[in-house]
C-alpha positions as CSV (number, residue, x, y, z in Angstrom):
1,M,212.2,240.0,37.8
2,I,212.1,239.5,34.0
3,A,213.1,242.3,31.6
4,K,212.3,242.2,27.9
5,I,213.7,244.7,25.4
6,G,211.6,245.4,22.3
7,K,213.4,247.0,19.3
8,G,211.3,248.5,16.5
9,S,210.8,251.5,14.4
10,N,207.1,252.5,15.3
11,M,207.4,255.1,18.0
12,Y,203.7,256.2,17.5
13,G,202.5,252.6,17.9
14,A,204.6,252.0,21.1
15,I,203.2,255.2,22.7
16,L,199.7,254.5,21.5
17,Y,199.8,251.1,23.0
18,N,200.5,252.3,26.4
19,Q,198.2,255.3,26.1
20,Q,195.3,252.9,25.5
21,K,196.1,251.2,28.8
22,V,195.9,254.7,30.6
23,D,192.7,255.5,28.7
24,K,191.2,252.3,30.0
25,E,192.3,253.0,33.7
26,N,194.6,250.0,33.4
27,G,197.7,252.0,33.4
28,A,199.4,255.4,34.7
29,V,202.4,257.5,33.8
30,L,204.9,257.2,36.5
31,L,207.9,259.1,35.2
32,L,209.0,261.5,32.4
33,N,212.8,261.7,31.7
34,K,214.1,264.5,29.5
35,I,210.5,265.1,28.5
36,P,209.0,268.6,29.5
37,D,206.0,268.6,31.6
38,T,202.8,270.4,30.5
39,M,201.0,273.2,32.3
40,D,197.9,271.0,33.2
41,G,199.8,267.8,33.7
42,R,197.9,266.1,30.9
43,Y,199.5,264.5,27.8
44,S,198.5,263.0,24.5
45,V,200.2,260.6,22.3
46,A,200.9,263.4,19.7
47,Y,202.6,265.3,22.5
48,F,204.9,262.5,23.5
49,N,205.6,261.6,19.9
50,K,206.7,265.2,19.3
51,C,209.1,265.2,22.2
52,F,210.9,262.2,20.5
53,E,211.0,263.9,17.1
54,P,214.3,265.7,17.4
55,Y,216.0,262.4,18.2
56,L,214.3,260.4,15.4
57,S,214.8,263.2,12.8
58,A,218.5,263.3,13.7
59,N,218.8,259.6,13.2
60,I,221.7,258.8,10.8
61,K,221.1,255.2,9.6
62,T,219.6,253.3,12.6
63,E,216.6,251.3,11.4
64,K,215.2,250.2,14.7
65,M,215.5,253.2,16.8
66,V,212.5,252.6,19.3
67,R,213.1,250.8,22.5
68,H,210.0,249.4,24.3
69,I,211.2,247.8,27.5
70,S,209.1,246.0,30.2
71,L,210.3,245.3,33.7
72,N,208.1,242.4,35.3
73,P,208.3,241.5,38.8
74,D,206.9,238.3,40.1
75,P,203.1,238.5,41.1
76,K,204.1,237.8,44.8
77,D,206.3,241.0,44.8
78,K,204.7,244.1,46.1
79,V,206.3,247.0,44.4
80,S,205.2,250.7,45.1
81,D,205.2,253.4,42.5
82,E,208.2,255.0,44.1
83,Q,210.2,251.7,43.8
84,F,209.1,251.2,40.1
85,T,210.3,254.6,39.4
86,E,213.6,254.2,41.1
87,M,214.1,250.7,39.4
88,A,213.3,252.2,36.0
89,Q,215.8,255.1,36.6
90,E,218.6,252.7,37.7
91,Y,218.0,250.4,34.9
92,M,218.0,252.9,32.1
93,E,221.0,254.6,33.6
94,R,222.9,251.3,33.7
95,M,221.8,250.4,30.2
96,G,223.2,253.7,28.9
97,Y,219.8,255.5,28.3
98,G,220.0,257.8,31.3
99,N,220.4,261.0,29.2
100,Q,217.7,259.8,26.7
101,P,214.0,260.9,26.7
102,Y,211.8,258.1,28.0
103,I,208.4,257.6,29.6
104,V,207.7,254.9,32.3
105,F,204.1,253.6,32.3
106,K,202.7,251.4,34.9
107,H,200.4,248.5,33.7
108,T,197.7,247.1,36.1
109,D,195.6,245.0,33.7
110,I,196.9,241.6,34.7
111,D,197.6,240.0,38.1
112,R,201.1,241.2,38.0
113,T,201.6,244.8,38.0
114,H,204.6,245.8,35.7
115,I,206.1,248.8,34.0
116,H,206.8,249.6,30.3
117,I,209.5,252.1,29.3
118,V,209.4,253.8,26.0
119,S,212.6,255.4,24.6
120,T,214.9,255.6,21.7
121,C,218.5,254.3,21.1
122,V,219.3,257.4,19.0
123,G,221.1,260.2,20.6
124,I,220.5,263.9,19.8
125,D,223.5,263.7,17.6
126,G,221.9,261.1,15.5
127,K,224.2,258.3,16.6
128,K,223.0,254.9,18.0
129,I,223.7,254.2,21.5
130,P,225.8,250.9,21.6
131,D,223.7,247.8,22.4
132,D,225.9,244.9,21.5
133,Y,225.6,243.3,24.9
134,D,222.2,244.7,26.1
135,H,220.7,241.4,27.0
136,P,223.5,240.1,29.3
137,R,223.7,243.5,30.8
138,S,219.9,243.7,31.3
139,M,219.9,240.2,33.0
140,A,222.7,241.4,35.3
141,I,220.9,244.5,36.3
142,C,217.6,242.5,37.1
143,R,219.6,240.2,39.4
144,D,220.9,243.2,41.2
145,L,217.5,244.9,41.5
146,E,216.0,241.7,42.8
147,Q,218.5,241.7,45.6
148,K,218.3,245.4,46.3
149,Y,214.4,245.4,46.4
150,N,214.1,241.8,47.8
151,L,212.2,240.6,44.8
152,Q,211.6,237.0,43.8
153,K,214.3,235.5,41.6
154,A,213.2,234.9,38.1
155,T,215.9,232.6,36.7
156,E,214.6,229.3,38.0
157,Q,211.0,230.2,37.2
158,E,211.9,231.0,33.7
159,Q,213.5,227.7,33.1
160,K,210.4,225.8,34.4
161,Q,208.2,227.9,32.1
162,G,210.5,227.1,29.2
163,N,210.1,223.4,29.7
164,K,206.3,223.7,29.3
165,V,206.1,225.5,26.0
166,F,204.1,223.7,23.1
167,K,204.0,224.8,19.6
168,P,201.9,224.6,16.4
169,I,201.9,221.1,15.3
170,D,204.3,219.7,12.7
171,Y,202.7,216.9,10.8
172,Q,206.1,215.7,9.6
173,R,207.3,215.0,13.2
174,G,204.8,212.3,13.6
175,D,202.7,211.5,16.8
176,I,200.1,214.0,15.4
177,K,197.4,212.9,17.9
178,S,199.5,214.0,20.8
179,Q,200.4,217.3,19.2
180,I,196.7,218.1,18.5
181,A,195.8,217.1,21.9
182,S,198.3,219.6,23.5
183,V,196.5,222.4,21.7
184,V,192.8,221.6,21.7
185,R,192.6,220.5,25.3
186,H,193.8,224.0,26.4
187,L,192.6,226.6,24.0
188,P,189.0,226.7,25.3
189,K,190.2,227.4,28.8
190,Y,191.9,230.6,27.9
191,Y,190.5,232.0,24.6
192,S,187.0,233.5,24.1
193,F,185.5,232.6,20.6
194,P,181.8,232.8,19.9
195,T,181.5,230.6,16.8
196,M,182.8,227.5,15.2
197,G,184.3,229.7,12.5
198,S,186.2,231.7,15.0
199,Y,187.4,228.6,16.7
200,N,188.7,227.3,13.4
201,A,190.4,230.6,12.8
202,L,192.3,230.2,16.1
203,L,193.0,226.6,15.4
204,S,194.5,227.5,12.0
205,L,197.4,229.3,13.8
206,F,198.3,225.8,15.1
207,N,197.9,224.1,11.8
208,I,194.7,222.4,12.9
209,T,191.1,222.5,11.6
210,A,187.9,221.1,13.2
211,E,185.1,219.6,11.1
212,E,181.5,218.8,12.2
213,V,180.3,215.3,11.4
214,K,176.6,214.4,11.5
215,G,175.2,210.8,11.4
216,E,172.7,208.5,12.9
217,R,172.9,206.1,15.9
218,N,169.9,204.1,16.9
219,G,167.6,206.2,14.7
220,Q,168.7,209.5,16.3
221,T,170.9,212.2,14.8
222,V,174.3,212.5,16.2
223,N,176.6,215.5,16.0
224,G,180.3,214.9,16.3
225,L,183.6,216.7,15.7
226,V,186.9,215.5,14.2
227,Y,190.4,217.4,14.1
228,V,192.7,217.3,11.2
229,A,196.3,218.5,11.0
230,L,197.2,220.9,8.2
231,D,200.3,221.5,6.2
232,E,202.1,224.8,5.7
233,K,199.7,225.6,2.9
234,G,196.6,224.9,4.9
235,N,195.9,221.5,3.1
236,K,194.8,218.5,5.2
237,A,197.8,216.5,6.1
238,S,196.5,213.7,8.4
239,N,193.5,211.4,9.0
240,P,190.7,212.9,11.1
241,F,190.8,212.3,14.9
242,K,187.5,212.0,16.8
243,A,187.2,214.8,19.5
244,S,186.4,212.2,22.0
245,L,190.1,211.3,22.0
246,F,190.9,214.6,23.5
247,G,188.4,214.9,26.3
248,K,185.1,216.7,26.6
249,D,186.4,220.1,26.3
250,A,187.3,219.5,22.6
251,G,183.8,218.1,21.8
252,V,180.7,219.7,20.2
253,A,178.6,219.9,23.3
254,Q,181.1,221.6,25.5
255,L,182.2,224.0,22.7
256,Q,178.6,225.1,22.1
257,K,178.4,226.0,25.8
258,H,181.8,227.8,25.3
259,F,180.4,229.7,22.3
260,E,177.5,231.1,24.4
261,Q,179.7,232.0,27.2
262,S,182.0,233.8,24.9
263,K,179.3,235.8,23.3
264,E,178.2,237.2,26.7
265,K,181.7,237.8,27.8
266,M,182.7,239.6,24.7
267,K,179.7,241.9,24.8
268,T,181.3,243.9,27.7
269,N,185.0,243.2,26.9
270,P,186.9,246.5,26.8
271,A,189.4,244.9,24.5
272,K,186.9,245.4,21.7
273,S,187.3,249.1,21.3
274,V,191.1,248.8,21.7
275,L,191.3,246.3,19.1
276,K,189.1,248.2,16.8
277,N,191.4,251.4,17.1
278,T,194.4,249.3,16.5
279,V,193.1,247.7,13.3
280,E,191.9,251.2,12.1
281,L,195.4,252.5,12.7
282,A,196.9,249.7,10.8
283,I,194.6,250.5,7.8
284,H,195.5,254.2,8.1
285,T,199.4,253.4,8.1
286,T,199.7,250.5,5.7
287,N,199.0,250.2,1.8
288,N,198.5,246.6,1.3
289,E,197.5,243.2,3.0
290,T,201.1,242.1,3.6
291,D,202.1,245.2,5.7
292,F,198.6,245.4,7.3
293,R,198.9,241.8,8.6
294,K,202.6,242.4,9.6
295,Q,201.9,245.4,11.6
296,L,199.1,243.7,13.6
297,T,201.2,240.6,14.1
298,E,203.9,242.7,15.7
299,Q,201.2,243.9,18.0
300,G,200.1,240.4,19.2
301,I,197.2,240.2,16.7
302,N,196.8,237.6,14.0
303,T,194.5,238.2,11.0
304,V,192.9,235.2,9.3
305,V,191.4,235.9,6.0
306,R,189.0,233.5,4.2
307,R,188.8,233.6,0.3
308,N,186.7,231.7,-2.2
309,D,188.1,230.0,-5.2
310,N,187.9,233.2,-7.2
311,G,190.0,235.1,-4.5
312,R,187.0,237.0,-3.1
313,I,187.3,237.8,0.5
314,Y,184.3,236.6,2.4
315,G,185.5,236.5,6.0
316,I,188.2,238.2,8.2
317,T,188.9,237.4,11.7
318,F,191.3,239.1,14.2
319,I,192.8,237.1,17.0
320,D,193.9,239.3,20.0
321,H,196.5,237.3,22.0
322,E,196.6,239.9,24.7
323,S,192.9,239.8,25.6
324,R,192.7,236.1,24.5
325,S,189.7,236.9,22.3
326,V,188.7,236.1,18.6
327,W,186.6,238.7,16.7
328,N,185.2,238.7,13.2
329,G,185.7,242.1,11.5
330,S,182.0,242.8,11.4
331,Q,181.9,242.4,15.2
332,L,184.3,245.2,15.8
333,D,182.5,247.5,13.4
334,R,180.6,247.4,10.1
335,N,183.4,249.3,8.5
336,L,185.8,246.5,9.2
337,S,183.7,243.8,7.5
338,A,185.1,241.4,4.9
339,N,183.6,243.4,2.1
340,V,185.6,246.5,3.1
341,F,188.9,244.5,3.0
342,N,187.9,242.8,-0.3
343,D,187.2,246.2,-1.8
344,W,190.6,247.4,-0.6
345,W,192.9,244.5,-1.4
346,N,191.2,243.2,-4.5
347,N,189.9,246.6,-6.0
348,G,192.3,249.1,-4.6
349,N,189.7,251.1,-2.7
350,K,191.3,251.8,0.6
351,P,188.9,252.8,3.4
352,E,189.4,256.1,5.2
353,F,189.4,256.4,8.8
354,K,189.6,259.6,11.0
355,L,191.9,258.8,13.8
356,Q,191.1,260.5,17.1
357,N,193.8,261.6,19.6
358,R,192.5,261.2,23.1
359,P,194.4,262.8,26.1
360,V,196.4,260.7,28.5
361,S,195.9,261.5,32.3
362,N,199.0,261.8,34.5
363,T,197.7,259.5,37.3
364,N,200.0,257.9,39.7
365,T,197.4,255.8,41.6
366,L,194.6,253.6,40.5
367,D,191.9,252.4,42.8
368,N,190.0,249.1,42.0
369,S,191.6,248.7,38.6
370,P,190.2,245.8,36.7
371,T,192.5,242.8,36.0
372,K,192.5,240.1,33.4
373,N,193.6,236.6,34.2
374,L,195.3,236.1,30.9
375,F,196.9,233.1,29.5
376,E,200.4,234.1,28.7
377,F,202.1,233.5,25.3
378,I,205.6,233.6,23.8
379,P,206.0,234.8,20.2
380,Q,207.3,232.1,18.0
381,E,209.5,234.1,15.7
382,H,210.8,231.3,13.6
383,S,207.7,229.1,13.1
384,H,207.6,227.3,9.8
385,S,204.4,229.3,9.4
386,S,205.9,232.5,10.2
387,D,203.7,234.4,7.7
388,L,200.8,233.9,10.1
389,G,202.9,235.1,13.0
390,L,202.2,232.0,15.2
391,F,202.5,232.1,18.8
392,S,203.5,229.1,21.1
393,L,201.5,228.7,24.3
394,L,202.2,227.5,27.8
395,P,199.9,224.6,28.7
396,D,199.3,225.8,32.2
397,A,198.2,229.2,33.5
398,Q,201.3,230.1,35.4
399,R,201.2,233.2,37.4
400,V,204.5,234.5,35.9
401,D,203.6,236.8,33.0
402,Y,205.4,236.5,29.8
403,E,203.4,239.2,28.1
404,E,206.6,241.1,27.8
405,E,207.8,238.7,25.1
406,Q,205.1,240.3,22.9
407,F,206.8,243.7,23.1
408,A,210.0,242.3,21.6
409,N,208.1,241.9,18.4
410,R,205.4,244.6,18.9
411,M,206.6,247.6,17.2
412,K,208.9,246.3,14.4
413,K,207.0,247.8,11.4
414,K,209.9,249.1,9.2
415,K,210.2,252.8,8.9
416,K,209.2,254.0,5.6
417,G,211.2,256.8,4.1
418,R,214.7,257.8,3.6
419,R,217.7,255.5,3.9
420,L,221.2,257.0,4.1
């Protein structure tokens, strides 16, 4: 079992993320600790947030007071709700959070059912619970839980996965062809993108661009594709490489098929409404482009903005790494088009959205819950292009899920307000 500890300051965002899972019937509330039940057994994100408010208000000086923890068994492990609940209670008790308010959510949207725990490291007295050695302690607790519940051991598997990570290309390292190949051979297998523009938006996260090339051969028009490495400023930094060097999946013909398949798949993708809500929330809670992009990046969403020479925004694309889908703003909603963001960031006219608060059902069992075979990713915190919030990817679709790495960075939006 793998445990990941996310530390941030956005309690509302952490709760909202899990609420959306429950709303989509991809999750359930398993346990409430130090949080009063309601008369009808139904909850809302506002209710949960209010339950944490006394602790957050008492906070003396802790900046990242939110804890968003995920416990992730191997897909082969069959863990009941009762066992998940017991594991969560033992884990939180031994980590020093037994007397803290916390919520345990079960997630069923991928092939490995797992749990997320939302809590705070600030006690009711406003003082921070010590966490100097929380990661070694967490690992030790996981090893004990593996033995107690006869779970698959994660240590060896983690090492195998770590050896397979590939990253955005660095043109200064040399061997650019191999670096490009490690990306373009795999992205179409795991991401949905409906146009060449959305494909290039995704490629830009890996410092690559693709260009269509047209010519004639034996009197017939031939369409081709070349790939070019980019530097940290987005300028071309290598000679072009023909797509044929990287296999058929990287070529025009196969990509065109992929575009059509993506269009059909994305018509019914439930991630669309979740992403739309997340983007609208980011607009509502931020005041400029930098904070907006940062908040989405911390939730596993990259924002790619296209500007002309005069600085006008003519395109905006959102890359959702959890659902592995790439969306133009206007695809999500006409109120999220490039013109709306241009009017905000260039002219100061911030759009207004009325956020809706939907109830959370306290459901312990889910029948026929849909699952998504996702390609897992690891956040690359120290990328040389960190302003884009780049993510490293694993070249093979392993069944062990590293989604929990996302939550280590997910809710890190700095709390605005008083500092003591």
